[in-house]
C-alpha positions, 0 to 999 in steps of 0.5 A, a space after each residue: 494260247 488260244 491263238 496257237 489253237 491250244 485253247 477255246 476263248 470263251 470270254 474276252 475284251 476289246 481293250 488293247 493295243 490293237 483296236 478292233 481285236 479281241 483279248 481273251 479273258 476266260 479260255 478252255 483248254 483242249 487237252 487236259 493238264 494236270 491239276 498240281 497240288 498247292 501248298 503254302 510256305 510255312 511262314 507267320 503269314 500264312 500261320 495267322 492267314 490260317 488262323 482267321 488273325 484270331 489269337 489262338 489262346 484268348 480268342 481275340 481278333 487282332 490285326 496282322 502286326 498286333 499277332 505273332 506265331 507260338 510255338 505250342 511245344 517250346 523250342 528249347 523243349 524240342 518243338 520244331 517249326 511244323 504247321 501243327 506246332 505253330 498257332 496264331 497268338 497274340 502278343 500278351 498270350 505270347 509273353 505270359 506263355 513263354 517258353 512254357 508247356 500248355 500244361 504249364 501255361 492252363 489254356 490249351 489252343 482253340 483250334 487244333 492246329 494243321 496244314 491248311 488245305 487250300 484252293 487256287 482261291 487261297 493261293 492266289 488270294 492278295 490278287 485281285 480275280 477280274 469280274 468276268 472270271 466269278 463266274 466259272 471259279 
């Protein structure tokens, strides 16, 4: 984009296949590009990320491997797969709750589950960000 004239280079680095050439690290576009909304896929990994690895029934923090998803309204009682009906749950609490409703189980989730509002950093959270980008984000 820089070489075609559609962007201006703010910062660059000298490391690359051609010695003495500067390669863009940070650029500014010359014309506005519409900002698309980032949406996360509804899956176990993102439910656990939203709930910060905390079981929503006992409040304990666990590693990813010890956590499951729980339907607040069980599927057998008409519950659906949605951001508002799924919470992070440890294996023990999930086993205790089973197909029970919250009233039968006697515990409510610690937080009100909702679809997360995310930023570009959240969307690309598993990709390392270069140090030279930090001051622009």
